C-alpha positions as a Markdown table, in Angstrom:
| # | Residue | x | y | z |
|---|---|---|---|---|
| 1 | Met | 0.2 | 0.1 | -0.1 |
| 2 | Ala | 2.6 | 2.3 | 0.9 |
| 3 | Ala | 4.4 | 2.0 | -2.2 |
| 4 | Leu | 1.6 | 2.3 | -4.5 |
| 5 | Thr | 1.1 | 6.1 | -2.3 |
| 6 | Arg | 4.6 | 6.2 | -3.3 |
| 7 | Phe | 3.5 | 6.1 | -7.2 |
| 8 | Trp | 0.4 | 7.7 | -7.5 |
| 9 | Leu | 1.9 | 10.6 | -5.1 |
| 10 | Arg | 4.7 | 10.6 | -7.7 |
| 11 | Ala | 2.9 | 10.6 | -10.9 |
| 12 | Val | 0.3 | 13.3 | -9.6 |
| 13 | Ala | 3.4 | 15.7 | -9.1 |
| 14 | Trp | 4.7 | 15.2 | -12.6 |
| 15 | Leu | 1.8 | 15.6 | -14.4 |
| 16 | Asn | 1.2 | 19.0 | -11.9 |
| 17 | Ala | 5.2 | 20.6 | -13.6 |
| 18 | His | 4.2 | 19.0 | -17.1 |
| 19 | Leu | 0.4 | 20.4 | -17.7 |
| 20 | Lys | 1.8 | 23.6 | -16.0 |
| 21 | Ser | 4.6 | 23.8 | -19.2 |
| 22 | Ala | 1.2 | 22.4 | -21.7 |
| 23 | Ala | -0.8 | 25.3 | -20.5 |
| 24 | Val | 1.9 | 28.0 | -20.9 |
| 25 | Arg | 2.5 | 26.6 | -24.7 |
| 26 | Leu | -1.6 | 26.4 | -25.3 |
| 27 | Thr | -2.2 | 29.7 | -25.0 |
| 28 | Arg | -0.1 | 30.4 | -27.9 |
| 29 | Val | -1.6 | 27.3 | -29.8 |
| 30 | Thr | -5.2 | 27.9 | -29.0 |
| 31 | Gly | -5.0 | 32.3 | -30.1 |
| 32 | Lys | -5.2 | 33.3 | -26.6 |
| 33 | Ser | -1.8 | 35.0 | -27.0 |
| 34 | Arg | 0.7 | 35.7 | -29.6 |
| 35 | Val | 3.3 | 34.9 | -27.1 |
| 36 | Pro | 3.2 | 31.5 | -24.8 |
| 37 | Ile | 2.1 | 32.5 | -21.3 |
| 38 | His | 0.3 | 31.1 | -18.5 |
| 39 | Pro | -3.5 | 31.4 | -18.6 |
| 40 | Lys | -3.5 | 33.2 | -15.1 |
| 41 | His | -2.1 | 36.7 | -16.6 |
| 42 | Leu | -4.9 | 36.5 | -19.5 |
| 43 | Ile | -7.8 | 36.6 | -16.9 |
| 44 | Asn | -9.8 | 39.5 | -15.6 |
| 45 | Glu | -8.1 | 41.5 | -12.6 |
| 46 | Asp | -10.9 | 41.1 | -10.3 |
| 47 | Leu | -10.3 | 37.2 | -9.5 |
| 48 | Gly | -7.1 | 39.1 | -7.3 |
| 49 | Gln | -3.9 | 37.5 | -9.8 |
| 50 | His | -3.2 | 41.4 | -10.3 |
| 51 | Trp | -3.3 | 42.3 | -6.4 |
| 52 | Tyr | -0.2 | 44.3 | -7.0 |
| 53 | Leu | -2.5 | 46.8 | -8.9 |
| 54 | Asp | -4.1 | 47.9 | -5.3 |
| 55 | Tyr | -1.0 | 49.7 | -4.5 |
| 56 | Val | 0.1 | 50.9 | -7.7 |
| 57 | Glu | -0.9 | 55.0 | -8.1 |
| 58 | Ala | 0.0 | 57.2 | -11.3 |
| 59 | Gly | 3.1 | 58.8 | -11.3 |
| 60 | Met | 4.5 | 56.0 | -9.3 |
| 61 | Gln | 8.5 | 54.4 | -10.2 |
| 62 | Val | 8.1 | 50.6 | -10.1 |
| 63 | Leu | 10.9 | 47.9 | -10.1 |
| 64 | Asp | 10.1 | 44.4 | -11.0 |
| 65 | Val | 12.7 | 41.8 | -9.9 |
| 66 | Gly | 12.6 | 38.3 | -12.2 |
| 67 | Cys | 10.1 | 40.2 | -14.1 |
| 68 | Gly | 10.1 | 37.1 | -16.9 |
| 69 | Asn | 8.0 | 37.8 | -19.5 |
| 70 | Gly | 6.9 | 41.3 | -18.1 |
| 71 | Met | 3.2 | 41.3 | -17.9 |
| 72 | His | 3.0 | 42.5 | -14.4 |
| 73 | Gly | 4.9 | 45.0 | -15.2 |
| 74 | Ile | 2.6 | 45.5 | -18.1 |
| 75 | His | -0.3 | 45.8 | -15.7 |
| 76 | Val | 1.4 | 47.9 | -13.6 |
| 77 | Ala | 2.1 | 50.3 | -16.6 |
| 78 | Gly | -1.6 | 50.8 | -17.1 |
| 79 | Arg | -2.4 | 52.1 | -13.7 |
| 80 | Gly | 0.1 | 54.9 | -14.9 |
| 81 | Ala | 3.6 | 53.9 | -13.4 |
| 82 | Thr | 6.9 | 53.7 | -15.5 |
| 83 | Val | 8.5 | 49.8 | -14.6 |
| 84 | Ala | 11.3 | 49.2 | -15.1 |
| 85 | Gly | 12.0 | 44.9 | -15.5 |
| 86 | Leu | 14.8 | 42.9 | -14.3 |
| 87 | Asp | 15.6 | 39.6 | -14.8 |
| 88 | Tyr | 18.7 | 37.2 | -15.5 |
| 89 | Asp | 17.3 | 34.9 | -18.3 |
| 90 | Pro | 16.9 | 36.9 | -22.4 |
| 91 | Arg | 14.3 | 34.4 | -23.8 |
| 92 | Gln | 12.0 | 35.8 | -20.9 |
| 93 | Leu | 13.2 | 39.7 | -21.7 |
| 94 | Gln | 12.7 | 38.8 | -25.5 |
| 95 | Ala | 9.1 | 37.5 | -25.3 |
| 96 | Gly | 9.2 | 40.7 | -23.0 |
| 97 | Arg | 9.5 | 43.4 | -25.1 |
| 98 | Ala | 7.3 | 41.4 | -27.9 |
| 99 | Leu | 4.3 | 41.7 | -25.4 |
| 100 | Ile | 5.1 | 45.6 | -24.9 |
| 101 | Ala | 5.6 | 46.2 | -28.9 |
| 102 | Glu | 2.5 | 43.8 | -29.2 |
| 103 | Arg | 0.4 | 46.3 | -26.5 |
| 104 | Gly | 1.6 | 49.5 | -27.8 |
| 105 | Val | 3.1 | 50.6 | -23.7 |
| 106 | Ile | 5.8 | 52.4 | -23.6 |
| 107 | Ala | 6.2 | 52.9 | -20.0 |
| 108 | Val | 8.0 | 49.5 | -19.4 |
| 109 | Ser | 11.9 | 49.2 | -19.9 |
| 110 | Phe | 13.8 | 45.9 | -19.6 |
| 111 | Val | 17.5 | 45.3 | -17.7 |
| 112 | Leu | 19.0 | 42.4 | -17.8 |
| 113 | Gly | 20.9 | 41.1 | -14.7 |
| 114 | Ser | 20.5 | 38.9 | -11.5 |
| 115 | Ala | 18.4 | 39.9 | -8.1 |
| 116 | Glu | 21.8 | 38.2 | -6.1 |
| 117 | Glu | 23.9 | 40.9 | -7.6 |
| 118 | Thr | 24.2 | 44.9 | -6.8 |
| 119 | Leu | 21.1 | 45.8 | -8.7 |
| 120 | Pro | 22.1 | 48.5 | -11.0 |
| 121 | Phe | 19.4 | 51.3 | -10.0 |
| 122 | Lys | 20.1 | 53.9 | -7.9 |
| 123 | Ala | 19.5 | 53.9 | -4.1 |
| 124 | Gly | 16.1 | 55.5 | -3.2 |
| 125 | Gln | 15.3 | 55.2 | -6.7 |
| 126 | Phe | 11.8 | 53.0 | -6.2 |
| 127 | Asp | 8.4 | 53.8 | -5.0 |
| 128 | Leu | 7.6 | 50.0 | -5.7 |
| 129 | Val | 9.4 | 47.1 | -5.4 |
| 130 | Leu | 7.6 | 43.7 | -6.8 |
| 131 | Ala | 8.8 | 40.3 | -6.4 |
| 132 | Leu | 6.9 | 37.9 | -7.1 |
| 133 | Asp | 7.5 | 34.3 | -6.7 |
| 134 | Val | 11.4 | 35.4 | -7.1 |
| 135 | Ile | 12.9 | 35.0 | -3.9 |
| 136 | Glu | 12.3 | 31.2 | -3.4 |
| 137 | His | 14.6 | 30.8 | -6.3 |
| 138 | Leu | 17.6 | 32.9 | -4.8 |
| 139 | Asp | 20.3 | 31.2 | -2.9 |
| 140 | Arg | 21.4 | 34.5 | -1.2 |
| 141 | Arg | 18.4 | 35.7 | -0.9 |
| 142 | Asp | 19.3 | 38.3 | 2.2 |
| 143 | Ala | 22.0 | 40.1 | 0.0 |
| 144 | Ala | 19.3 | 40.3 | -3.0 |
| 145 | Leu | 16.6 | 41.9 | -0.3 |
| 146 | Arg | 19.0 | 44.3 | 1.1 |
| 147 | Glu | 19.6 | 45.5 | -2.2 |
| 148 | Ile | 16.0 | 45.8 | -2.9 |
| 149 | His | 15.9 | 47.8 | 1.1 |
| 150 | Arg | 19.0 | 50.6 | -0.9 |
| 151 | Val | 16.8 | 51.1 | -4.2 |
| 152 | Leu | 13.4 | 51.8 | -2.3 |
| 153 | Lys | 12.5 | 55.1 | -1.5 |
| 154 | Arg | 11.9 | 55.7 | 1.9 |
| 155 | His | 8.5 | 55.0 | 2.8 |
| 156 | Gly | 8.7 | 52.9 | -0.2 |
| 157 | Leu | 6.7 | 48.9 | -0.6 |
| 158 | Leu | 8.0 | 46.0 | -1.5 |
| 159 | Leu | 5.4 | 43.0 | -2.4 |
| 160 | Val | 6.7 | 39.7 | -1.7 |
| 161 | Ala | 5.0 | 36.5 | -3.3 |
| 162 | Ala | 6.1 | 33.6 | -1.9 |
| 163 | Pro | 5.0 | 29.7 | -1.9 |
| 164 | Lys | 3.8 | 27.9 | 1.4 |
| 165 | Arg | 6.0 | 24.9 | 2.4 |
| 166 | Asp | 3.5 | 23.2 | 5.1 |
| 167 | Thr | 0.2 | 22.6 | 2.9 |
| 168 | Ser | -1.5 | 18.9 | 3.7 |
| 169 | Trp | -0.3 | 18.2 | 0.1 |
| 170 | Lys | 3.1 | 19.0 | 0.9 |
| 171 | Lys | 2.7 | 16.9 | 3.9 |
| 172 | Arg | 1.5 | 14.1 | 1.8 |
| 173 | Gln | 4.3 | 14.2 | -0.6 |
| 174 | Gln | 7.1 | 15.4 | 2.4 |
| 175 | Lys | 5.7 | 11.8 | 4.2 |
| 176 | Ala | 6.2 | 9.5 | 1.4 |
| 177 | Gly | 10.1 | 10.6 | 1.3 |
| 178 | Leu | 9.1 | 12.6 | -1.9 |
| 179 | Phe | 10.6 | 15.8 | -3.2 |
| 180 | Tyr | 8.0 | 18.1 | -2.1 |
| 181 | Tyr | 8.6 | 22.2 | -3.4 |
| 182 | Ser | 6.1 | 23.3 | -6.3 |
| 183 | Asp | 9.1 | 23.7 | -8.1 |
| 184 | Pro | 12.5 | 21.7 | -8.5 |
| 185 | Asp | 14.0 | 25.2 | -9.1 |
| 186 | His | 13.0 | 26.5 | -5.8 |
| 187 | Arg | 15.7 | 27.1 | -3.1 |
| 188 | Ile | 13.3 | 27.2 | 0.1 |
| 189 | Glu | 9.7 | 27.1 | 0.6 |
| 190 | Tyr | 8.7 | 29.0 | 3.7 |
| 191 | Thr | 6.2 | 29.3 | 6.8 |
| 192 | Glu | 5.2 | 32.3 | 7.8 |
| 193 | Thr | 6.9 | 33.0 | 10.6 |
| 194 | Gly | 10.0 | 32.3 | 8.5 |
| 195 | Leu | 9.2 | 34.7 | 5.5 |
| 196 | Arg | 8.3 | 37.1 | 8.6 |
| 197 | Gln | 12.0 | 36.5 | 10.1 |
| 198 | Glu | 13.6 | 36.9 | 6.1 |
| 199 | Leu | 11.7 | 39.9 | 5.2 |
| 200 | Glu | 12.7 | 42.1 | 8.7 |
| 201 | Arg | 16.0 | 41.1 | 9.3 |
| 202 | Asn | 17.1 | 42.9 | 6.2 |
| 203 | Gly | 15.1 | 46.2 | 7.3 |
| 204 | Leu | 11.4 | 45.9 | 5.9 |
| 205 | Thr | 8.1 | 45.7 | 8.0 |
| 206 | Val | 6.2 | 43.0 | 7.3 |
| 207 | Gln | 2.2 | 44.8 | 7.4 |
| 208 | Gln | 0.5 | 42.4 | 6.2 |
| 209 | Val | 0.4 | 39.0 | 4.8 |
| 210 | Leu | -2.5 | 37.0 | 3.3 |
| 211 | Pro | -2.9 | 33.8 | 1.2 |
| 212 | Val | -3.3 | 33.0 | -2.5 |
| 213 | Val | -5.1 | 30.0 | -3.7 |
| 214 | Leu | -5.4 | 26.2 | -2.4 |
| 215 | Asp | -2.4 | 23.9 | -2.6 |
| 216 | Thr | -4.3 | 21.0 | -4.6 |
| 217 | Pro | -3.0 | 18.0 | -6.5 |
| 218 | Trp | -5.0 | 19.2 | -9.4 |
| 219 | Ala | -3.4 | 22.2 | -9.8 |
| 220 | Gly | -1.3 | 21.3 | -13.1 |
| 221 | Leu | -4.9 | 20.5 | -14.6 |
| 222 | Ile | -6.7 | 23.2 | -13.5 |
| 223 | Asp | -3.9 | 25.2 | -15.1 |
| 224 | Leu | -4.2 | 23.2 | -18.8 |
| 225 | Val | -7.6 | 24.0 | -18.6 |
| 226 | Gly | -7.0 | 27.6 | -19.0 |
| 227 | Gly | -5.0 | 26.8 | -22.4 |
| 228 | Phe | -8.4 | 25.5 | -23.5 |
| 229 | Ser | -11.3 | 27.6 | -21.7 |
| 230 | Leu | -10.2 | 31.1 | -20.0 |
| 231 | Gly | -13.9 | 31.2 | -18.7 |
| 232 | Leu | -13.7 | 27.7 | -17.6 |
| 233 | Tyr | -10.4 | 28.3 | -15.8 |
| 234 | Arg | -11.6 | 31.2 | -14.2 |
| 235 | Arg | -14.6 | 29.6 | -12.2 |
| 236 | Leu | -12.2 | 27.0 | -11.0 |
| 237 | Val | -9.9 | 29.8 | -9.6 |
| 238 | Arg | -12.3 | 32.0 | -8.6 |
| 239 | Trp | -12.5 | 28.4 | -6.3 |
| 240 | Lys | -9.3 | 28.3 | -5.0 |
| 241 | Gln | -9.6 | 31.2 | -3.8 |
| 242 | Arg | -12.5 | 30.9 | -2.0 |
| 243 | Glu | -11.0 | 27.9 | -0.3 |
| 244 | Ala | -7.8 | 30.1 | 0.4 |
| 245 | Gln | -9.7 | 32.1 | 2.6 |
| 246 | Arg | -11.6 | 29.6 | 3.9 |
| 247 | Arg | -8.4 | 27.8 | 5.3 |
| 248 | Pro | -5.3 | 30.0 | 4.7 |
| 249 | Glu | -3.7 | 27.3 | 5.7 |
| 250 | Glu | -3.3 | 25.5 | 2.8 |
| 251 | Ser | -3.0 | 28.4 | 0.8 |
| 252 | Ile | -0.1 | 28.0 | -1.7 |
| 253 | Gly | 1.6 | 31.0 | -0.6 |
| 254 | Phe | 1.8 | 33.6 | 0.7 |
| 255 | Arg | 1.3 | 37.7 | -0.3 |
| 256 | Ala | 3.4 | 40.0 | 1.9 |
| 257 | Val | 3.3 | 43.3 | 2.1 |
| 258 | Cys | 6.3 | 45.3 | 3.1 |
| 259 | Leu | 7.6 | 48.9 | 4.5 |
| 260 | Lys | 10.8 | 50.7 | 4.1 |
| 261 | Glu | 10.5 | 52.5 | 7.1 |
């Protein structure tokens, strides 16, 4: 029985990883986007996918660390802010430039660089920094957070999205002796206490920590649905959000709002 359980858990984890990648490719194949992109970037803002927009004001200078293809920055620029996106992957930045050209966005620029090195920006340059699904990929997280602190203005905000390590689904995988992080490239996943401590020891005051969506073994399948039908995907995301609000201990991750005092 233990071997069967382990096999099932391993199979579901493998499917989750591969279905998520398939969903990204499908959005292009099915004509939802000209470039491959996760369906979460194609659904309405009222679902909370773009929660960071609540903190954006016109005229702000915003840095998106680990910006990937730049979709977050595009949404931020739509609120009247000017955005610099930094990423170490030139292929992602190439996709970002294609997106901003397609959408006619002029307030987003991209810089090739690493979040773990000295950031190529002046001290106190930014009103707001986004680090969305980034810090868990870093080995030198303290150095990265100190750099973010440096480039933030006084009373500027850092918005962090990071994965939670102790949901029921992850505990089941861990108990079976399997790799249980949500991404094989994650260097760390957090408890709320651990996340707060890491941010605060680097000079950032945590004002609020919010849940995201339910951690479920069917996450990959739900992403794949988004590659075919954004309407159905939207309804499934709403369900995952409601469940995370009802059971925050089962949220896939955290959204932290941090202040540089």
